[in-house]
C-alpha positions as CSV (number, residue, x, y, z in Angstrom):
1,X,113.3,164.7,152.0
2,X,116.8,164.1,153.5
3,X,119.9,163.9,151.5
4,X,121.2,160.4,150.6
5,X,123.5,159.0,153.3
6,X,126.7,157.7,151.7
7,X,129.0,155.4,153.6
8,X,132.7,155.5,152.4
9,X,135.3,152.9,153.2
10,X,138.5,151.4,151.8
11,X,141.3,149.0,152.6
12,X,144.3,151.4,152.3
13,X,143.5,153.0,155.6
14,X,141.8,156.2,156.9
15,X,144.8,158.4,155.8
16,X,145.1,157.1,152.2
17,X,145.1,159.8,149.5
18,X,142.6,157.8,147.5
19,X,140.0,157.9,150.3
20,X,140.3,161.6,150.6
21,X,140.0,162.0,146.8
22,X,136.8,159.9,146.9
23,X,135.3,162.1,149.7
24,X,136.1,165.2,147.6
25,X,134.4,163.6,144.6
26,X,131.2,162.9,146.5
27,X,130.9,166.2,148.4
28,X,127.5,167.7,147.5
29,X,126.0,164.3,146.6
30,X,124.7,163.5,150.1
31,X,125.7,163.2,153.7
32,X,129.1,161.6,153.8
33,X,130.3,159.3,156.6
34,X,133.6,157.5,156.5
35,X,134.3,154.3,158.4
36,X,137.8,153.0,157.3
37,X,140.6,150.9,158.8
38,X,142.9,152.8,161.1
39,X,145.9,151.2,159.2
40,X,146.3,149.6,155.8
41,X,144.3,146.4,155.5
42,X,145.0,145.5,151.9
43,X,144.4,141.9,150.7
44,X,142.2,141.1,153.8
45,X,139.5,139.7,151.6
46,X,136.2,139.4,153.4
47,X,137.7,138.7,156.9
48,X,135.7,139.9,159.9
49,X,136.9,140.2,163.5
50,X,135.5,137.8,166.0
51,X,138.2,137.4,168.7
52,X,139.0,141.0,169.5
53,X,136.9,144.1,170.2
54,X,136.5,146.8,167.5
55,X,137.5,150.3,168.5
56,X,136.7,153.6,166.8
57,X,138.6,156.9,166.8
58,X,137.0,160.0,165.3
59,X,139.3,161.5,162.6
60,X,139.3,165.0,161.1
61,X,140.0,164.6,157.4
62,X,139.9,168.4,156.9
63,X,136.9,168.1,154.6
64,X,133.7,170.1,155.2
65,X,130.7,168.0,155.9
66,X,132.5,164.7,156.2
67,X,132.3,162.7,159.4
68,X,135.1,160.1,159.7
69,X,136.0,157.3,162.0
70,X,139.1,155.1,162.0
71,X,138.2,151.5,162.9
72,X,140.6,148.9,164.3
73,X,139.1,146.1,162.2
74,X,139.0,145.0,158.5
75,X,137.1,146.7,155.6
76,X,134.2,144.3,156.0
77,X,134.1,145.1,159.7
78,X,134.0,148.8,158.9
79,X,130.8,148.5,156.8
80,X,129.1,146.0,159.1
81,X,129.8,148.0,162.2
82,X,128.8,151.3,160.6
83,X,125.5,149.9,159.3
84,X,124.6,147.7,162.3
85,X,125.7,149.9,165.2
86,X,127.0,153.4,164.5
87,X,124.9,155.1,161.9
88,X,121.5,156.5,162.9
89,X,119.9,155.4,159.6
90,X,120.8,152.9,156.9
91,X,123.0,154.3,154.2
92,X,121.6,154.7,150.8
93,X,124.9,153.8,149.2
94,X,128.3,152.2,150.1
95,X,131.3,153.4,148.1
96,X,134.7,151.7,148.7
97,X,138.0,153.3,147.5
98,X,139.6,154.9,145.7
99,X,142.0,151.9,146.0
100,X,145.6,152.3,145.2
101,X,146.1,149.6,142.5
102,X,143.6,147.9,140.2
103,X,141.3,145.2,141.4
104,X,140.9,142.9,138.4
105,X,141.1,139.2,137.9
106,X,142.0,137.2,141.0
107,X,142.6,140.5,143.0
108,X,138.9,140.7,143.4
109,X,138.9,137.7,145.7
110,X,141.7,139.1,147.9
111,X,140.7,142.7,147.8
112,X,139.5,144.4,151.0
113,X,138.2,147.2,148.8
114,X,135.9,144.9,147.0
115,X,134.9,143.1,150.2
116,X,133.8,146.4,151.8
117,X,131.4,146.9,148.9
118,X,130.4,143.2,149.0
119,X,129.5,143.6,152.7
120,X,127.3,146.6,151.8
121,X,125.6,144.4,149.2
122,X,125.1,141.6,151.7
123,X,123.4,144.1,154.0
124,X,121.0,145.1,151.2
125,X,122.7,148.5,150.3
126,X,123.6,149.5,146.7
127,X,127.4,149.4,146.7
128,X,130.4,149.8,144.5
129,X,134.2,149.5,144.7
130,X,136.5,152.0,142.8
131,X,140.2,151.4,142.1
132,X,142.8,153.2,140.1
133,X,145.6,151.3,138.3
134,X,148.6,152.7,140.2
135,X,150.2,152.0,143.5
136,X,151.7,155.4,144.1
137,X,149.4,157.8,142.4
138,X,150.3,161.4,141.9
139,X,147.1,162.7,140.4
140,X,143.6,161.6,141.5
141,X,141.9,164.3,139.5
142,X,140.5,162.1,136.7
143,X,139.6,159.4,139.1
144,X,137.7,162.0,141.2
145,X,135.7,163.1,138.2
146,X,134.9,159.5,137.1
147,X,134.0,158.4,140.6
148,X,131.6,161.3,141.0
149,X,130.0,160.5,137.6
150,X,129.5,156.8,138.3
151,X,128.1,157.4,141.8
152,X,125.6,159.9,140.4
153,X,124.4,157.2,138.1
154,X,124.1,154.6,140.9
155,X,122.1,157.1,143.0
156,X,119.8,157.7,140.1
157,X,119.2,154.1,138.9
158,X,120.0,152.0,142.0
159,X,121.3,148.4,141.7
160,X,119.5,145.1,141.9
161,X,119.7,143.1,145.1
162,X,122.9,141.1,145.4
163,X,124.8,143.0,142.7
164,X,127.7,145.4,143.2
165,X,129.8,147.3,140.7
166,X,133.6,146.9,140.5
167,X,135.1,150.0,138.8
168,X,138.7,150.1,137.7
169,X,140.2,153.3,136.3
170,X,143.4,153.6,134.2
171,X,146.1,155.9,135.6
172,X,145.9,158.5,132.8
173,X,145.5,162.3,132.6
174,X,142.0,163.3,131.7
175,X,143.0,164.4,128.2
176,X,144.2,160.9,127.4
177,X,140.9,159.3,128.2
178,X,138.7,158.6,125.1
179,X,136.9,161.7,123.8
180,X,133.5,162.2,125.5
181,X,134.4,160.1,128.5
182,X,131.8,161.8,130.7
183,X,128.9,160.8,128.4
184,X,129.8,157.1,128.7
185,X,131.9,156.4,125.7
186,X,135.1,156.0,127.8
187,X,133.5,153.3,129.9
188,X,133.3,149.6,129.1
189,X,131.0,147.0,130.6
190,X,133.4,144.1,131.4
191,X,133.6,140.6,132.6
192,X,135.7,139.5,135.6
193,X,138.9,138.1,134.2
194,X,141.4,135.5,135.2
195,X,144.6,137.6,135.6
196,X,146.5,136.5,138.6
197,X,149.9,136.7,140.4
198,X,153.2,134.8,140.2
199,X,153.8,134.4,144.0
200,X,157.3,134.5,145.4
201,X,158.2,133.7,149.0
202,X,161.4,135.3,150.1
203,X,163.0,133.0,152.7
204,X,164.8,135.0,155.4
205,X,166.3,134.5,158.9
206,X,165.7,136.9,161.8
207,X,168.3,137.9,164.4
208,X,167.3,134.9,166.5
209,X,168.0,132.6,163.7
210,X,164.3,131.8,163.1
211,X,163.3,131.3,159.5
212,X,160.4,133.4,158.2
213,X,158.9,134.1,154.7
214,X,157.9,137.3,153.1
215,X,155.3,137.1,150.2
216,X,156.1,139.1,147.1
217,X,155.3,138.6,143.4
218,X,154.3,140.2,140.2
219,X,151.2,140.2,138.1
220,X,151.2,137.4,135.5
221,X,150.4,138.7,132.1
222,X,147.6,136.8,130.5
223,X,146.1,137.7,127.1
224,X,142.4,137.8,127.4
225,X,139.5,139.1,125.4
226,X,139.0,142.9,125.1
227,X,135.9,142.8,127.2
228,X,137.7,141.5,130.2
229,X,138.4,143.9,133.2
230,X,142.2,143.8,133.0
231,X,142.4,144.2,129.2
232,X,140.0,147.1,129.3
233,X,142.2,149.0,131.9
234,X,145.3,148.3,129.8
235,X,143.6,149.8,126.8
236,X,143.0,153.1,128.8
237,X,139.3,152.7,129.4
238,X,137.2,152.6,132.6
239,X,136.2,149.0,133.4
240,X,132.8,148.5,135.1
241,X,132.1,144.9,136.1
242,X,128.8,143.9,137.8
243,X,129.6,141.3,140.5
244,X,127.6,139.1,142.8
245,X,128.6,136.9,145.8
246,X,126.8,133.7,144.6
247,X,129.8,131.5,143.9
248,X,127.7,128.5,142.7
249,X,129.2,126.8,139.6
250,X,125.9,126.3,137.9
251,X,127.5,124.9,134.7
252,X,129.0,121.9,136.7
253,X,125.8,120.9,138.6
254,X,124.5,118.5,136.0
255,X,127.9,116.7,135.7
256,X,128.3,116.6,139.5
257,X,124.8,115.0,139.8
258,X,126.1,112.0,137.9
259,X,128.5,111.1,140.7
260,X,127.6,108.0,142.8
261,X,127.2,110.4,145.7
262,X,123.9,111.5,144.2
263,X,122.8,108.2,142.7
264,X,119.5,108.3,144.5
265,X,118.7,111.9,143.6
């Protein structure tokens, strides 16, 4: 029986430290193939490339047993291209990350990291996205251990069709995680929250006197219940949220049916 084939991607780019840390975490769990953007593609959402060709460059990540390709496209492109055109067999698992910065609340919609995992799910492959709550991380050691533990569980149990896992890890040294973290007591099953961003557009003028805008902002603090993804990470625990891409608002269907648009239904 062949080893599981694990496809690894991200949105921070092929040279991101988080991606290398993820590869290190998964060495020994299967055959590892990386298909990641050649440059950072953060906040790309689920964009795919239609008007330009996709180009690949083989990259040596310096890790034994890891085959890596840099792709000119988006995170969703990377997974779609790998599965549909490059790999010689379907992957058993897609893992996206380790993202630099948490993907909670509204970030889930914008995140290329989550979208890479979503694309894997659309293609019928068990998939998960892993993020750590820091932008400039100095120590991926705890995240490596946690990522490896969770991936082992997904390989053992699988995931239902249409479901992916969104994992967010606090930026803490391992000795500050709750005791017994590796037996599951440091993990919380969470709901997707509503935390969002206060957007700011910095208006500037270029040397040719043309106006342009640069998006910046800060995360808006919203107090939510303890079982919400953002609150769990703030509390120093690992958040695991099952997600699906069915966006139907089922609770509103009965009210909407009362509109005159549907009078004959």
